[in-house]
C-alpha positions in Angstrom: -45.6 214.5 9.7 -47.8 217.0 7.6 -45.2 220.0 7.8 -48.0 222.7 8.8 -49.3 220.7 11.7 -45.8 221.3 13.4 -46.6 224.1 15.8 -42.8 225.2 15.4 -42.8 225.5 11.6 -46.4 227.0 11.7 -45.0 229.8 14.0 -41.8 230.2 12.0 -44.2 230.6 8.7 -46.2 233.1 10.2 -43.1 235.1 11.8 -41.6 235.1 8.4 -44.3 236.4 6.8 -45.1 239.1 9.5 -48.7 237.6 9.7 -50.9 238.7 12.3 -54.4 237.0 13.7 -57.4 238.5 13.0 -59.4 238.1 16.3 -62.6 239.5 13.8 -62.2 236.9 11.5 -62.3 234.4 14.1 -58.8 232.7 12.8 -57.5 229.6 14.3 -55.1 227.0 12.8 -55.3 223.6 13.0 -52.1 221.8 14.4 -53.5 218.5 14.8 -52.7 215.7 11.9 -55.3 212.8 13.2 -58.0 215.7 13.1 -56.9 216.5 9.7 -57.4 212.9 8.7 -60.8 212.5 10.3 -62.0 215.5 8.5 -60.8 214.1 5.2 -62.2 210.4 6.0 -65.8 212.0 7.5 -66.4 213.6 3.9 -65.6 210.5 2.1 -63.1 212.1 -0.1 -62.6 210.0 -3.0 -60.4 210.6 -6.2 -62.8 212.1 -8.5 -64.4 214.8 -6.2 -64.6 218.4 -6.7 -64.3 220.3 -3.3 -65.2 223.8 -2.1 -63.1 224.7 0.8 -64.1 227.6 3.0 -61.4 229.3 5.0 -58.3 227.8 4.2 -56.0 229.8 6.3 -52.3 228.5 5.7 -53.6 225.7 3.6 -53.1 223.0 6.3 -56.3 221.2 5.1 -55.9 222.2 1.5 -52.5 220.7 0.8 -54.2 217.5 2.4 -57.3 217.4 0.1 -55.2 218.4 -2.7 -53.4 214.8 -2.5 -57.0 213.1 -2.9 -59.7 215.5 -4.8 -58.9 216.3 -8.5 -60.1 219.9 -7.8 -59.8 222.3 -4.6 -61.4 225.6 -5.0 -60.7 227.6 -1.8 -62.3 230.7 -0.7 -60.6 232.7 1.9 -61.4 236.5 2.9 -58.1 237.5 4.2 -55.9 238.7 1.7 -52.6 239.0 4.0 -52.6 235.0 3.9 -52.1 235.3 0.2 -48.3 235.4 0.1 -48.2 232.4 2.8 -50.7 230.3 0.4 -48.6 231.1 -2.4 -45.6 229.5 -0.4 -47.7 226.5 1.1 -49.6 225.7 -2.4 -46.6 226.0 -4.6 -46.9 223.4 -7.2 -50.4 222.4 -6.6 -52.0 222.7 -10.2 -55.4 221.6 -8.9 -55.9 224.0 -6.0 -57.2 227.5 -6.8 -57.6 230.1 -4.3 -60.4 233.1 -4.3 -60.0 235.9 -1.8 -63.3 236.9 -1.1 -65.8 236.7 1.4 -68.1 233.5 0.9 -71.6 235.2 2.0 -70.8 238.3 -0.6 -69.6 235.7 -3.4 -72.1 234.9 -6.3 -72.5 231.2 -5.8 -74.4 230.5 -9.0 -71.5 231.8 -10.8 -69.0 230.0 -8.5 -70.6 226.6 -9.3 -71.2 227.2 -12.8 -67.6 228.4 -13.7 -65.2 227.2 -11.5 -66.9 224.1 -10.5 -67.7 223.1 -13.8 -71.8 222.9 -12.5 -70.7 219.4 -11.0 -71.6 217.9 -7.6 -69.4 219.1 -5.2 -68.4 218.4 -1.6 -67.9 221.6 0.9 -65.1 221.1 3.5 -64.5 224.0 6.1 -63.1 224.9 9.4 -65.3 227.7 9.9 -65.0 230.9 12.0 -67.8 230.2 14.8 -69.5 233.5 14.4 -70.4 232.9 10.7 -71.0 229.1 11.0 -74.8 229.2 10.7 -75.1 231.5 8.0 -72.8 229.8 5.7 -74.4 226.7 6.5 -78.0 227.8 5.7 -77.0 229.7 2.4 -76.0 226.3 1.2 -79.0 224.4 2.5 -81.6 227.0 1.3 -79.7 227.3 -2.0 -80.7 223.9 -2.8 -77.3 223.9 -5.2 -75.3 220.8 -6.0 -73.5 220.0 -3.2 -73.3 216.6 -1.9 -72.0 217.2 1.6 -71.0 219.7 4.1 -68.0 218.7 6.4 -67.9 221.3 8.5 -65.5 222.0 12.2 -68.0 223.9 14.4 -68.5 225.0 18.2 -69.6 221.9 20.0 -72.6 223.5 21.4 -73.7 224.5 17.5 -73.4 221.3 16.6 -75.3 219.4 19.3 -77.9 221.8 18.3 -77.9 220.4 14.3 -77.9 217.1 15.8 -80.5 217.2 18.4 -83.6 214.9 18.9 -87.1 216.2 20.1 -87.3 216.5 23.5 -83.9 217.5 24.6 -82.7 221.0 25.5 -80.8 221.4 22.1 -83.5 221.0 20.2 -84.5 224.2 18.4 -85.3 225.4 14.8 -81.8 225.0 13.7 -82.5 221.2 14.2 -85.4 221.3 12.2 -84.1 223.0 9.4 -80.4 220.9 9.3 -82.8 217.7 9.6 -84.7 218.7 6.8 -82.3 219.1 4.2 -79.6 216.9 5.3 -78.7 213.8 7.2 -76.3 215.1 10.0 -73.5 212.9 11.7 -71.0 213.6 14.0 -67.3 212.6 12.8 -65.3 214.0 16.1 -64.6 216.4 18.8 -61.9 218.6 18.6 -60.3 220.1 21.9 -59.3 223.9 21.8 -55.6 222.5 22.4 -55.1 221.4 18.9 -55.0 225.0 17.7 -53.1 228.1 17.4 -54.1 230.1 19.1 -56.6 227.9 21.0 -60.4 229.4 20.9 -62.2 229.9 24.1 -64.4 226.8 23.0 -64.2 223.2 21.8 -65.5 222.3 18.3 -67.0 219.1 16.8 -66.5 218.0 13.3 -69.7 217.1 11.7 -70.9 216.3 8.1 -74.5 217.1 6.7 -75.2 214.9 3.8 -77.6 216.3 1.5 -81.2 214.2 1.3 -82.0 213.4 -2.2 -85.7 215.0 -1.0 -86.2 216.9 2.2 -87.1 214.7 5.4 -90.6 215.3 5.3 -93.4 216.4 2.6 -94.6 220.0 3.1 -97.0 222.0 0.7 -94.9 225.1 1.4 -91.6 225.2 2.7 -91.8 228.6 3.7 -94.7 228.0 5.6 -93.0 224.9 7.3 -90.2 226.9 8.6 -92.6 229.5 9.7 -94.2 227.3 12.2 -91.1 225.9 13.0 -89.9 229.3 14.3 -93.0 230.1 15.8 -93.2 226.8 17.9 -89.8 227.1 19.3 -90.0 231.3 19.5 -91.9 230.6 23.1 -90.8 227.4 24.3 -92.8 227.2 27.2 -96.2 228.2 25.8 -98.3 225.1 24.6 -98.9 224.9 21.1 -102.5 226.3 20.6 -101.2 229.4 22.4 -97.9 229.5 20.4 -99.8 229.5 16.9 -102.6 231.7 17.5 -99.8 234.1 19.2 -97.6 234.1 16.0 -100.5 234.5 13.8 -100.0 230.9 12.0 -103.7 230.2 12.2 -107.1 232.0 12.0 -108.6 229.1 14.1 -109.8 229.9 17.5 -108.3 227.8 20.7 -111.0 225.5 20.3 -111.1 225.1 16.9 -107.4 224.5 17.0 -107.4 221.8 20.1 -109.9 220.2 18.1 -107.9 220.0 15.0 -104.5 218.9 16.3 -106.4 216.3 18.2 -107.6 215.0 14.7 -104.0 215.1 13.5 -103.1 213.0 16.5 -101.0 215.9 18.3 -102.2 216.6 21.9 -102.6 220.2 22.6 -101.0 220.3 25.6 -97.4 219.5 24.0 -95.2 222.1 23.9 -93.0 222.9 20.7 -89.5 221.1 21.5 -91.3 217.7 21.6 -92.7 218.0 17.9 -90.9 215.7 15.5 -90.4 216.6 11.9 -93.5 214.7 10.6 -95.4 216.6 13.5 -94.3 220.0 12.2 -95.0 218.9 8.7 -98.6 217.8 9.5 -99.3 221.1 11.1 -98.0 223.4 8.5 -99.8 221.5 6.0 -103.3 221.5 7.9 -103.4 224.5 10.0 
């Protein structure tokens, strides 16, 4: 058994170092070996891989990653974990820990320097309050990540993988699916953490597409259209687009244009596929 997944060992380790959990940092440490293995399998980790781990905590996942990957760069915001990580990662020459906030870190410098400007895999057990900003940072950056394998709140994972017409489908679904192919790896109950969070989690892998899912003339405009159609879910499409100042066309002309694109003007934004949203963005 992985020592750090033993609740007794983990509690003793934390007590010995006088560690106090930070609620504001959303700290929950995994104590389930099977979930650990599923994360690594889900990331399709192989011996030559370079891994960027966000939030190593006490190093439970980090030590497992180090057994397989060529290099692990772990970014940890909490300096009070430093003595614990120095102990748990001792002797692992292929691991480096950077004590910084991933949202403030210069990603370009990190990728070119520590990650040798090579393709890398992001693996993380993310605090729920910063899940979306972290994921969006990598998606929008367009950097050389291969995939993001992350443990996130169950509801957020449902939104990322949602299909048109479902209640979970929204702007986040579109953005994630535009850049990546999302795949659910496993569900994770709250009981496999110390302390247990108030919600269940899901491990999801976002594999970077070789090119975006749909061809758009202007990605910024595409996301503007996407945001607009989900902002007022109960309104029909022409009303939504006009209210958001997406178009200069009046309602009659806009109805005609939508019909010419094969889109019924009576539809609501939440039913639109990525292809239909791209069509609206490119032609209206």
